[in-house]
N, C-alpha and C positions, 0 to 999 in steps of 0.2 A: 446478296449473291444468289442468283436463281439457279435452279437445277432440278433434276428428277432423281428418283430413287432406284434407277436401274444401276445396280452396283456390281454386275458381273465383271466389269473391267477392273473394279477395285479389288475384288476377291482374287482375280488372276494376278493383279499387280503384287498383292501381299504374298501369294504363293511363289511368284517368280523371285521375289527378294529372299525367300527362304530356301530356294532350290539347292539341293545338295546337303542340307542340314537334316539330321535324323528326325527332328521334330516336325518337318514340313508336312508329312502326311497327317499327323495329329491336328495340326493347324487347319489344313484343308477340310478334314472331317468336321472339325468344330464349326468352321465357317458355313459349311453346307447344312449343318444342323440348326442354324439360326432361323427362328420363325419370327419375322417382324410382327410386333403387336398390332392387332387390328384396331383402328381408331375407335370404332363403336364399342368394342370390348374394353378398351382403355377407359372410355367415358363411363361405362356401366360400373367397372371396378372402382374407378375414382369416386363416383358418387356414393357407393357403399362404404368405401374406406373413410371418406370425409365425414359421413354421417356418424360412423363409429367414433372417429377421433373427436368430434365436437361434443360427444357425450362421455368422453373419458377424462376424468378429473386430473389425471397426471399428464395430459397433453395440452399444448397451447397452439391455437390456430391463429396465424397472423397474416392479414391481407394487406396488399399495397397496390395502388394503381400502376400499371405500366405506363411510363411517360409517353405523351403524344409523339408519334413519329417513329417510335422504336419498332412496333409491329408493322408489317408491310401493308400497303394499299389502304392506309387510313384506318386500319382496324384498331379497336380499343380493347384493352384487356386488364386483367388483375393477376398478380403473382401471389400465390398462397404458400406460405411456409408452415410446416408443422414440426414441433419439437417436443421433447420431454420437458415438462415444466417443474422446476424446483424453486422454492422461495430463496434458498441460499445454498451454495456449495455445489459439488458435482452431482450428476444424475445417476451415479452407480447404484444407489440403494433402490431406486425405482425400477431400474432394469433388473437388478438381482431378484426382486420379489415378484415381478410381474411377467410371466411367461408370454402372455399375449403381446405385450409391448416389445419384449425381446424379439418375438417372431415377426412382428408387422412394422415396427418403427425403426428406420435407419437413422444414422447420424447425418441427416440431410434428406428432407422429403419436400419436394416442390411441385406445385400444380399451377397450371395456367388456365384461367377462365377467359374466354373470348365471347363478346356479345353477339357477333354476327359473322357471316361468311361460311365457307365450307367446313371450318373447324369450330363452329359455334358450340359452346358448352365448356365443360371443365375436363382437363386431361392431366395425367401425371407426366411431367416433363423431366424429372430428375429424382433418382433415389440412390443415395450413396451407400457406403458400407454399413452393414448391421453392426451393432455394438459387439465388441469382443474385448477380452481383458487378459490378464496374466496373474501370476501369483503376487503376494505382497512384495513390494519393491519394484515389480515389473510394470505396474500401472501407476502413472504419475498422480492420479487422483485418489488412489486407494491407500489408506494408512492403517487400517485395522480390519479385522474380520476374518472370514474363512479363507485360508490360503489355497483352497481348492475350488473356489467359487467359479473359476473359469470353466469348470465342467458343465455348469448350467447353460453355457452358451454354445455347447456342441450339440449337433442334431443327432448324433449317434455316439455310443461309447468309444473312447479313444482306442480301445482294443480292435475296433473295426477298421482302423487306418491301415492302408496298404503302403503308402509312401508319404513323405513330407516334402513340401516345397519351402525352402528357406529363402526369404527375400530380405534384402538389406533395409534397415530402418533409416529413413531420411529424417534428419532433425530439423524440420521446418514447420511451416504453417499449412494446415489442411486446405485443400482446394478441390472443387468439384466442377465438372464441365459436361454438359450434354448438348445435343443439337436436335431441333425438330423442324419439320417442313410445314410452314404456315402460308396458305394461299400461294403456293408455288415458290416461296422464298425460304432459304435456310436462316434460322434464328438460333443463336446460342443462348444457353442458360448456364450461368456460372455463379460461384460464390464460395463461402467457407462455412462449414458446419451447418448452421441453422438459418442463414440469410443468403438469399440468392436473387439474381436479377436477370432479366432478358435483355439481350443486346445484339446488334448486328455489326456495329462499328464503334470505334473508341469514343466518338462524341456522344453516343447513346449512354455510355457509362456515367458521364458527368451529370446526366439528367436526374440521377438518383441522389438527391441532395440531403436526404435525412441522415442523421448521425448513425442510425442502425445499419446503414449500408456502407460504412467506412471501410471495414475489412473486405467486404464483397467487392467494393470498387477497386481496391488495391489488387485483389486476386484477378479480377477480370481485365484490368489494365496489363498485368503481367501476362495473362493469357493472350491478349491481342498482340503484345510485343513479340511473344514467342511465335505466334502464328505468322506474323509478318516476316520473321526470319526464315520461315519454312518456304515461303513463296506461294503464289496464287494456286498453282496446280496441286501442290501438296495439301494446301488448306482445303480446297474443294474436295479432294479425295477423302480427307479426314471427315469433312462434313457429311459426305455421302454415306460413309461407313457408319457414322454415329446415328444419323437420322434413320437409316435403314434398320440397323440392329436394335436401336433403342437403348444402347449401352450408355452408362454414365462413366466418364473417366475420372478416376481418383488420383490426385497429385499431391505432392508437397511442394511448396514454394520455398526455395532456399534464398534468403536475402541477407546481404552483408549489413543491412541497416537494422535488421531484427534477428539477432542471434540468441539462441537459447543456451546450449551447452557445448555443442561442437563448433569449432572455429570455422567461420565461413568468410573470413577476410580475404581469401584468395579470389572471391567473386567480385567483378566490377559492377554487376547489376543483378537483380533478382533472376533466378533460374527455376524453370518448371521441371519437376522430376516426376515422371509417371510411375504409379504404384500398381494399379489394377483397374480392371473394368468391373462394373456391377450391372445387373439387369433389374429393372423394377418388376416386382411381383407383389401386388397389393393383397392377395389372399393366398399366401403360401401354405403348402402342406408342412406338417411338423418335421418331416425328414428332409425338407428341401427349402428351408426358410432363410438361408444366408444370402441368396442372390449373388453369390460370388462366382466369377468365371475362373476356371483353372488358371492359377496365376502365371505359370510358366508359358502357357499358350497365350494368355492375354499380353504378357510382356513381349513375346515374339511378334504378335500382331502390331502392337504399338511401335516397336522398333522399326518394323517394315514400313509403317506409316510416317516415320520420320520423327517420332517423339523420343526424348531423352528419358531412359528408364533406369530404375533401380536394378541391381544385379540379383541373380537367383542361383540356387543350387538345388538339385534333386537328391534327396537322401533317403536311405532305407530306414524303416522303423527300428531295425536292429542297431543302427548307428546314431539314433536320436539322442541318447544320453551323452554320448561322446560329443555330439555337435553342441548340445546345450552347455556342456562344460567349457567348450571352446568359446562360445559366445560370452560367457561370464568373464573370460580372461582377455577378450579383445580390448584393444586400446584405441582411444580417440574415435569412438563410434558409439552410437546410441544402442545398437543391438540389431535384432532381427525379428521379423514376424514369421511365424511358422504356420503354414497352411497344411492341414491334415486331410488327405484324400483317401476315399475308399476304393475298392477294386473296380467300381463302376466309373471312376474318374470324377466323382462328385466331391466337392469340398464339404467336409462334415464338421469342421471347426477351425478356429484360428487362435493362436496364442502369442502374446508378446513375450519376448525374452530380451532383457536388457543386460548390458555389460556392467560389471561392478564399477568400472571407471565412470560410466554415465550416472549410475544411481548415486554414487558418492558425490560427484561434482554437482549434480542437481540438488542434492540435500544441502550441500554447502551454500549454493546460490540462494536457496530459500531462507536459510538462517542469516545470510548476509543481508537480504532484503529486510527481514524483520529487525535486524540490528540497526540498519540505517534508518528505518522508520522510527524506531525508539529513540535513536540519537537525535534525529531531526525534531522530534516532538518535545522531548524532555532531556536536554543535554546534561543537566545537573544530576538527574536521577539515573542516567544511563550507567550500566555496569557491564564492563567487558567480561569479567569472570562469569557473569550470568549467561552471556552469549556463548561463551566456551562450554559452560555446563549444559546448556540446551543442545549444543552441537553434539556433545559426547553422548547425551541421552538418545538423540536421534540415531547416531551411529550404532549404539548398542542394540536398538530395535532392528536396524538393518542387518546386523550380525546374526540375530536370531532368524530373521526371514530367509537369509541367504546361506546360513550355516557357514559363515566365514570363520577362519581361524584367528586366534588372538593376535598374531603378529601382523597379519593384513590389517586388522582393525586398528591396532595401535599406530601403524604407519600412517593410515588415513587420518586418525585423530590428530596426530602431531602436525601433519601438513595443513589440515583444516584450520586449526587454531592459529598457526602462523599466518595463514592467508587472511583470516578474519581480523586479526590484530593489525596487519599491514594495511588492509583495505579500509577498515574503519578509521584508521589514522589519516589515510589519504582523503577520505570522505570529508574530513574537517577542512582540508585545504585545496587539494587539486581536483578531486573527482566530483562529477555531477551524477544525477540519477541515470543519465544515459550510460555511464560506465557500469552501473549496477544492473540495469534492466535490459537494454538492447545490445550492450557490448560486453556482457559478462565474460564470454570466452576470451575476448581480447584482454580484459583486465586480469583474468586468470593466467594467461600466457605471459603477460608483463610481470606479474608477481614471480612466476617460476624463473624467468630469465634474470630479473634483478637480484633475486635471492639465491640463485644457483641451486634451485630445488628441482625435483622431478616428480611428476604424477604418474610415471610408468611404474606402478607398484605391483610387485608379484602377488598374484591372487591365488589363494588356497581356499576353496569352499567345498562342502561335502553334501551337496544336495542329492537326494535320492532320485529314483526313476519316477516319471510321470505315471507309470502304470502300477505304482505300489498300492 
């Protein structure tokens, strides 16, 4: 799809969609403040960043050829992904210990090298969200350590926050999307976490046959399907905006075929849920290294452009503790992401805050998977009491992290052990791995209905203020 980067009409369209809303003026001012990245500046910054990355032991640089015909006018290219490298387990420890990596490396960094033509050379085409975290229990990959490690990921002390934007956490698969103009044609870059691909149409996606592109293919196919539903005019408008701004769109894909904890069975097909925009900045300053667009402004822009977005609330810092207590007590939800903004309107930090319901249900899921694996491998040596014991140990840890009261804890222990016994018995006869891995929320709901149980457990926890 050809086009140019004159987006005055797009800016006016966005503002017209928001006319009459209090936030309209803030959105207009933000749009007018956007300075599109100069191509030569992008190339120079990219070359320096990649030189640094290739000499950094904790980073891995992976290159793959862009299949023939994907880029316009016979151009040939190479897509380069850079990620934090760990031999096993999550990357938290590396981010925690390395300020330079926290500052410069996002969870999704993609570059495009083109051999010839007007864009010959290497440029950054996508940079997603910088790593952020939460306390113990709030980060799925973090099971031990400092409960205040999230402070390392803030660019300024939390006391400098002027307001907080609370966005709903979507319980899906991470997805990234950007757009660039190559030799007069718009080209998408999309993927998930650390693997991305370039494409213009659905047939392009199939050309990435390697197994490492499996998730990226699924993401990009969902993107194409969602764009098709928007219509050509809306898609072109989105392309123009993204190519002009250089923003990366961060989504979650909600799929009824790949469910984590929240039940998504009401969906008939995968759905794209917009979370935020990010801007790439390969050499950020210490106090501006998050690359995050004010989330409420970003969501309003995305809504105006026709994207389905997560909801948000603007809260005062004086109401923060009350809001966090409410999040803990919410039901059938993963939780929220809190964006802390200073008086200048800059994002100075992000914090995950999960519901007790989600934290407990996810912990049960992990012990169920371990129990099923043990039962499948060594059925004679399998011990249900041992599974229950491990479950209770885990919940005792969660109680300490979240300062849960004993009654809340015991109610969850009772429910968890009943569920584990019921499901592990079913695993012998009726259930497959699909019931455990991709349809866990469906299995959980079936258990509750068949056994007339409830997971709507009253939550009492006594966490203190973040500013303590």
